N, C-alpha and C positions, 0 to 999 in steps of 0.2 A: 748309689742312691737309685729306688726304684720308682719309676714313674706309674701312678694309675692310670689306667685306658682311658679316663675322663678328662685327665690332665694332659693329653697327648697335643701337639698345635695342629689346628686345622691345616688341611692342604693349601697349599699357593693358590691352587685354581678358584677356590672358593671365595677369595678375596675381592675379586672383581665380578663376583654374581650380583651384588647391589647396584653395581654403577651399570651392568648389562640390565638389569631390571629398569633402572631408571630411565635408559633410552630406548629401551623398546616400544614404548607408546610413541616415541617421537619419529622413531624409524617408520612406524605405521602412518604417521600424520604426513611425513614428509614428502611424499607425491603430492598432497592435496596442498599443502604449505607452498611447495614451488610454483604450482599452477595459479594459487591466490596472489603470490608474490610477483607473478609476472603479468597477471591481466588486472588484479584490483591495487595493490598496494604500491607497487613501482609508478603505473600511472596516474593515481591520487597523491603519490609524492610529487612527480613530476608537474602535476597541474598545480599543488600547491606552490612550487618553485615561480612556475609561469605567473601567476597570478601577481607577483611582483616584478614581473618585467614587461617589456613592450615587445610583443611577438604577434604579428599581424598579417597583413595582406603580402609581404613579399615574405614565404616561408624558407626560403633561400637564406635570408640573413639570420645569425642567431639571436636568440633573445637580447634584449638590454635592459639593463636593471635599473628599474624605476621607483623603485619603494614602494611607497602606500599609495602613489598616483592613481592606481587603479579603483582604491577603495574610495578616494575622494571623489572621482568620478562617479563611482556607482554611487554614493549617498545624492548626489547633485543629479543624477538620471531620472528624470519623469517618467520614462516608459519603466522603468525597471519598478517603481514604486506603484505604478498601476498593475504589473503582473504581481505584484505582493499582494496587494488588493484582492485582486482577481482570485489569488490561490487563496486566501482566506476566505474569501466568498463561496469558493469550491468546498472549503474545510466546512464548512458550517452549513452549507445544503445538503450535501453528500453524507458526512459520516452518521448524524443522527439518524436519517433515513436507512442507512445501512447497518444500523445498528438495532433497530426497532423492528422494521418490515420482514426481515429475514428470520426474526423470531416467530412471528406470528405465522411465517410458512412453514418453519420446522413445527411448531405446535400441530398444524393442520395436517402435514404429511406424517406427522408421528402416530396418525391416529389408525386403529386395526381396521383397515377397512379393505373391501375386495379392490385390486385394482389400483392399490395406493402407489407400488412401485412406478406405475407408470406415470403418475404426476409427480414422484421425487425427479425422475428422467425429465419429465418437461421443464419442469421449472431449472433443473441444471443445465440444460442444452446450451443456454447463452453463455455459459464458462467456457465450453469447450471449441465455440465458434471463435475463430480469428476475429481479433478487434478491427485488422483491416477488413475483412466482409462484412462486420458488423456497422462498422463505420460509413462504408460505402452503401450499405442498405439503409439505415437510417438517413443518410443526406439525401436517398431519392424520396422517402417518406416526409421530410421535411421540406421537400422541393415547393415551389409557390403552384405548380401544377402537380403535386404528388398526392398521394393515396390520402394521407392525413387531412390535408385542406379540402382535397374532393370529398372525404366523408363529413367534415363538419360543415363545409359549404352546403354540400348536397342535404343536409339531415336539417339545414335550417338552424343550427346552432351559431353559424357565422354569416356575416354577409358578404364577405370577401375575403381571399386568401390571407394568411398572415405569412409576414415574412422571418420565420423560425431562426434562420442562419445569417441573415441578412441585416437584422434589426439588431443594434447596439445593445437593447434592451434585452432582448431575449436570444442572442444566440449561447451566451454563457450557461442559462438555466436550459436551453434546449441540450445542450452538448452534455450536462449532470445528469440528465433523463436518461440518458444513454450508458453512463458510467455506472447508476442505480440499476439501470434493468440488466448491465452485464454482470455485476457482482450480487444478486440476490442469492442465486444459486450456490456459489460457494461460501457466503456466510450461512446459509440455511443448512449446509451439511457439517457446520462446525457447530452451530447449536444443536443439531440433530444428535450427535455426537453426545452432546451434552445431556440432553433430554432423556435419552435410552440408560443413562447412568442413573437417573432418580428412580428409586423403588416404587414401585405401585403401590404397597401397604401405604406408603405416606398420604397418597390421595384417596385411600378408601378410608384412612382413620379423619383426614380433613372432610370427608363426606359425611361420616358419621357425626362429626363435631357443626354440620350445617355449614361447611364450605364447598358451595358445588359451582360448577358451571364455570365461567370466567374468573370466578372468585379465588377458586382452589388454584389457579396461577397465579395470582396477585400472593397468595399467601405462600406458596409453596415453591414454583416455578420460578419467578424471578430471583427471589432470594437465592436460591440454589445455583442458579446460572450466572450469578453475578462473576465470576471469573472470567466466562467466556463473554459476557458482555465488555468486560475492560479489554480483553483480548480482541474482538472484534473490532472495537470503538480505535483501539491503537494503532491496530493494523490496516484498518481502510482509511486512518487518518494519515498514515505514512504513504498508503496508496494514493489517496487524492493529491497530496502534494506533489506526486511524481507524475501527474498525468500529463501523458503527451499523444499517446497515439490517436485519441479521440478528436482532440484539438488539430492535429497535422491533417488528418482526413478529413474534418468535417468544416473546418472554419479558417484554419492557418494563422491563428491568432485575431482575426478581424469580426467582424469590420470596426474600424477605429481603435484597435487592440481592446476591444472589450473582451475578448475571450482569451487573450494571451496570458499564459500561464509563466512562473519561473524556467520551468525545464524546457518550455518551447522558445523562451528568450534566450536560453542558453544556446538551444541550436541554432536559433537565427544568428546570434552573434559568431558561434564559431564556423557556420557552414555556410552562411549566406553572405555576412559581412566580412568574414575571415578575420576576425578580431578575436585571436586565440586567447591572448592573455585578458581580455576584459571578460570572454566568455568563462576562463575558470575563476575571475573573481566573483561572477554570478555563481557559478557552481560552488563556490565554498560556501557563499551565503545561504544555498539550498541546503549543503549538506550540514550547516551549524543547527538549521531547523530539523532535519531527520532526525539528527542525532540526536536533539532535546526531546524527540517524541520516542526514539529508542530508548532513552534512559528511562522515561517515564514509563514505559512499557515492562521495562526490566524492575524497576520498583514497584509497579503494581503488581508483577508477577510473586516479588518476592514476600510483599505486605499480604498477599492471599496464600500463601503457600503454609503449611501447618507448622509450627513451631515444634522441633524433636524432644522440648524439654516442658 
């Protein structure tokens, strides 16, 4: 019986090719997955385990399983709920401004004017400045004998110096100003990238229809920039939830816990009080908040992406 060439069986070495093609992407991802596993996933699992144990001041003793005791303590912890309130205030105060002000700056620096690149650099400079340096500089500005009070009192706007960082009512808003100042340039660049994708023909057509000046931005820019608005809102919300450096450098959670946020409370419990297990419990609560914001971001990205059908 004769066999046609097309009916010959495939060589045996071709049978393993689909498996090799399946494994190749994971081989390239393996180094990054190993690093993430050792530095992110494994510590996260350990923190989850420690939140159900008692592991504190005497770190030489092994963790002791206590079940949900830490979570019950968390629900009764008045300081924790103060930090939750402060974090929510931080979100409400910082996120809307970081979603709106950078868009206005991006529109301004998107103009074709001489020397406009220098303005872009000037607005972006705070982003590249270390938060440690920025926090120390602003702490000097906010001091009762600092430059800000000297200007306000010297110009007659205030009768006496304002305790910006030592007043329970002003400490948190004062730190929020630093966060907004530091993030303006970063989100401006994101908006600027979106603005430069908008065709100029749309603005010319809008001008013919009578939409000119700032009205054209309301009719054209804002609707087309909606995905970027959602992106900046969610990113700034996650960043504001995790704020730590500003608090640590400028107020250290004071006065009277008025500027203490959840992340700073985790640091305080873990490295000052040496309550490792309770710090992991607070961190788990923070993780749930950030996870919710991340899921919101993914859902918004999916809703804004065009359908292939």
